[in-house]
N, C-alpha and C positions, 0 to 999 in steps of 0.2 A: 698284245705279245703272246698270250697263252690261248690255246685252243679253247672253245666253249663247249666241246662235245660232251664234257663231264660235268658241266656247270649245274645241270639240273638233278645230279645225284644227291640224294640225302645223306647226312652223316652216317657213317658206317655204325652198325648196331652197337658195338661195344664201347667205342668212344662216346656214342649218345647215351648209353646206360651209365657210364661213369659220370657224365655231365648231370644226369638225373639224380644219382645217389650219393656221390662221393663228398659233397659239401654238407651232408647229413650224417650224424653218428650212428653207428650201428646200434641196434637195440638188444643185441645178445652176440654170442660167439658166432663168427661168420660161418655160413655154410654156402659153398659156391655151387650154384645149380643153374649157371647161365650158359657157359660155353660147352660144346660137345667134345671135350678133351678126355679120351678114355684114361681111367686110372687103374684098371685091372692090370695085373702083372702080364708082361709079355714073356715069351719062352726063355727060359733060363739059359739056354745055350746061344743066345744072340751075341752076346759079349765075347764068347769063345770064337764064333764064327767071324766076327769083325776083326779080332786079333790075328786070326789065321791069315787074313788077306789084307793086313794093314799096309803092306808094301805097295798095294795098288794105288795108294794116295800119290805115288811118285810118277804116275802116268795119267794122260788124258783118258777119260772113260769112253766106253762105246756110246756113241751118240744116240742110237736107236734101242740100246739095250743089249747086254751080252747074250751070247747064245744060250748060256745056262739059264739066265733069268727069263728069257723069252720061251724056251722050252718048258720051264716050269710053269709059267703062266698058261701056256697052251695045254699042258697037261691038267691043270686045275679047271680050266674051262670045259674040258672034255669030261672030267669026273663029276664036276658040280652041275653043269647044265646040259651035258651031252652036245656041246658046241665044238664043231671041228674048226679050228682056226690056225692057218699056217703060221708058224713062229715067225718066219722071215718076211712074210708079206701082208699079214692081217692083224698083227699086234704091234704096238709101239709102247715101250716103257715110258713112264711119266715121271716127273719130279712132283709127285702129288697130283691128285686129279684136278685140282683147281686150275693147274697149268693147261691140262687138256680141254677141260670145259671151255676155258677162255679161248684157247687156239682152235677149237673147232669152229667157232665163229670166224675167226681170222682167216682160216685156211679153206673153209668149206662153204660159206655163205656168199653167194654172188652179189655183184654190185646192184644188179636190178633183177626184178621178177616181173615179167610182162611189162617191161618198160618202166617199172615204177620202184620206189624204195621197198625193199624186201621186208616182210614181216617175220618176226621170230616170236613164236608162241611159248609162253611159260606159265606154270602154276603160280598162284598167288594165294598164300605166302610162297617164298622161294629162296633158294640159295643165291646170295646176291651176286655172285660172279656171272649167272645168267644174264643180268640186266647190263653189266658193265661190258660183257662181251658183245651184246647187240649194240650198245652205244659206240664201241670202238669201230665197228664197221659201218656205222651210219644206218643201221637197221631200226625198224620200228618195233619196239616190244610191245607185244599184245598179252596183257595179263588176264588170265581165266581164273576166276576166283574158285578156290578149292575149299568148300565149306561142307558142313554136316550134311547138307541137302544133296551134294554130289559125291558123298562118300569120302570126303577130304582128298579127292583127286579131281584134276581139272577135267571139265567137259568141253574138250576142244571141238566135238562134232556139232556143239551148240552155237558156235560162232558163225557170223555171216558168211555167205559164199563168197562175197567180194574179198573178204579178209583171207579166207583160205586160198583163194586162187593166186594171191600174192605172197604166200607164205613160203619161206626157204627152209625153215627148220622149226622143230618143236622140242623144248626141253621137258622131260618127264623125270620124277624122282620117285623110286619105289625100293624100300619103304619110304614113305615121304617124310621130309623134313620141313616143318616140325610135328605133323600129326601122327605119323607112324602107320599110315594107311598102306596096304600092300595092294599093288595093281595086279588083278587076277589074269590068267591067261585070255579069258573072255574080254576083259578091258583092253588088254594089249593087242589082241586080234582086231578089235574095233579100231583102235588108234592106228595101226599099221595099215588097215584097210583105207582109212581116211588119208594117210600119207600117200598111199599108192594112188588114190583117186586124184589128189591135188598135187602130186609129185613134190613133196618136201621130205627132208630127212628128219629122222627121230634121233635126238641126243638123249640117250638113256643114262641117267646118273644113278648107278646101282650100288653106291658106296656102303649102304647099310644092309645089303642083302644077306649077310651072315648073322645078323642079330634079329631073331624073330621068336614069337611066342610058341606057334604050332607048326604050320606048314611052311617049308622054305619058299621063299618068293621065286617066281620064274624070272627068266631073263628075257628081255625084249628080242635079243638077237636069236635066241633058240626058237621063239614063237614065230619070228619073221622067216626063219629058215624052214620051218615046219609048214608055213603058209606058201611057201614058193614066192616070197616077196622079192623085189629087185635086190641084188646082193649088196647094193650100196645103200639100201633104204635106212638100216638101223646102225647106229654107233653107240657102243656101250662103255662105260667108264667104271673103273673099280679101284679099290685102294686097300692097302694094309693098316691104315690108320684105325678104322673101327674093327675090322675083322680080326686083327691081331695085336691091338693096343700099341701101335707104332706110329703115332702121328708124326713124331720127329724124324722117323726114317725116310719120309717122303717118297714111298714107293706106290706108285700107282701104274695103271695102264689103261690104254684105249684099244678096243678091238672093233673091226668092221670089215667092210670090203676092201680089196686091194687098192682100188682107185683112191678111196678115202684115205687110207693109211699112207699111200704114197704122197698125197698132197699134204698130210700132216708132218710126215718126215722131211718133205722140202722145206716147210717153214721151219722145222726144228733145226735143220742145218744152218739156218741163219740166225735164229732168234731163241733157240732152246738153251736150257741149263740141264745136261744130263745128270743122272744120278752117279756120284763117284763110285768108282769100281768096287772098292770094299763093301759099300752099301748095296750094291747090285748083287754082290755074292751073298750077303746076308738075306736080302729079299728072295733071291732064288730058293734058299733053303726054306724060308718062311712060307712062300707060296706053295711049296711041295709038302708042307706038313699040315695035317688037319687035326690032330689030336689037341693041340692048344686051342683050336677054333671051337671045338666041341665043349671043352671046359669053359671057355669064355662066354659062350652062348648059355651054358647052364647058370652062370652067375647072373646074366641078365634076366633069365627066366625066373630065378629066385626073386629078383627085383620087381619084376612084374606082379609077382604074388604079394610081395610086400606093399606095393602100391595099391593093388586092388583092395587089400584088406584095409590099409589106412585111409584111402579115399573112397570107400564104398558109399559113404553117406554124403559125399560132396556133391552138390547140386550140379548135374550135367557131366560128371566124370565118365570118361570112356578110356579104358585101358588100350594102349597101343598094340597093333598087330606085329609091329616090328620096330627096329630103331631103339634109341634109348631116351626118348623125350616124352614128357607128359604135356599135352596141349589142353590146358585147363580154362574152362570159360569163367569170366569175371565181368563185372559191370564195366570196368575200364582197365586195360592192362597197365598203363603208367601209374595210375592211382594205386593199383594192387601192388605193384613192384615197389613203390615208394613206402607204402604202409609196411609191407613185409620187412623191408630193410631197416626202417626206423624202429619197428616194434619188436622184431625178432633176430635181426642179422641175416636173415635168409636172402640170398641174392638170386632173382630170377629175371627173365628177359621179357619185356612188353612184347606182345605178338604184333603189334603195329610196326615195330622196328624191322620185321622180316617181310613186310608186305607193302603194297602200294595201293592208293586210291584206285579202284576200277569198278565199273558197273555201279557207280554212285556211292561206293563205300570202300573202307578198308577192312578186309575180312579178318584181319588180325587184332583190330581194335579191342575187341571184348575177349581177349585170351592172354594168358601168360605161357611161356615156354619154360619147362622145368627139366633140366638135364639130370638123368639119373646115373651119373658117372663116379660119384663119390663111393667109398666103401659102404656096404650094406647098412651097417648101423648108423653111420653119419647120415646116409641118405634117409633112413627111416625117421631119424629125429628131425631132419629138415622137413620132411613132409608132415610130420605130426605138428610142428610149429606153424608151418604154413597153413594147414587146415584150420588149427585153432584160432589163428589170427584172422583168416579171411571170414570164417563162419561167425566170428564175434561181431 
């Protein structure tokens, strides 16, 4: 009666975590360090902007994004990355980037590549929508382990030629979730050259691009343009969730070549859920404002400093280059997460819940992911408890 295409999906990370922890009592006051839900304040004027446009709930929203929103996004791409993207043909507003990352598979991945099932490459660990997008179109997910030896980014060029020849798309996330590694311009040039050689698209998830320690991460679309790559080669995805601490606003966008955006718009006409008009008005102003982003980034940079100080003597600790997760090596992620919960009340996510078995192992098995989203004092106390518990 029901399709089997999703039958091999593991339980999603957070229900799986609840099943592991919730029948055990907490060993102390709970500190939530599992989900990447930003807790810093968003701009104070968001409420005023929403109230000013509240009557917009009385009408259907523009499906592709209002002119004001698309213009604001186009302006931000130009100022942040030097990307020139036409608001009407190269940008599509999204109801959160997860919608776009999923629909990219639906709209852009062909049914066959060289007469066979298409491959979709993805890092391992990875944002789980990549795999369900591949499953939805009957594509074959190819997991490339992103480990310390590869700089915590996937080495797609090391995959066999017969896999690359049948590849339709490759997901890349920079700064990477969960490890916080930034793809350099050199890395992106190599990846784009590989995509040019084997004729596949790159789906670049750049949602954490505005949270970084030192140098701002480059955009794959800017690098592709600089290289003179095919104009449809790279598709980028961005969001206000992390940049502006507005995960509930659900404002994201996808940008790429005109044919790519036209295909995504066509799918959106039938299956999309556009952002309500008042929220589009808020998002337009937020994308156009950079002051709050600078302040937000300073708060995370302070958290990097705290984490570096607290975890300096934690065996194998590496502070992230970007994003807001710590990827901490442990003997076993599930065992560590359960021990932390039962003895300290700190909740973290086992790394294996974010990855799959590939190349003979699960690259997340010996890690935990720790989200640095709580207020600084709470985060610091959580890290101190974590270190004391695991080092004991």
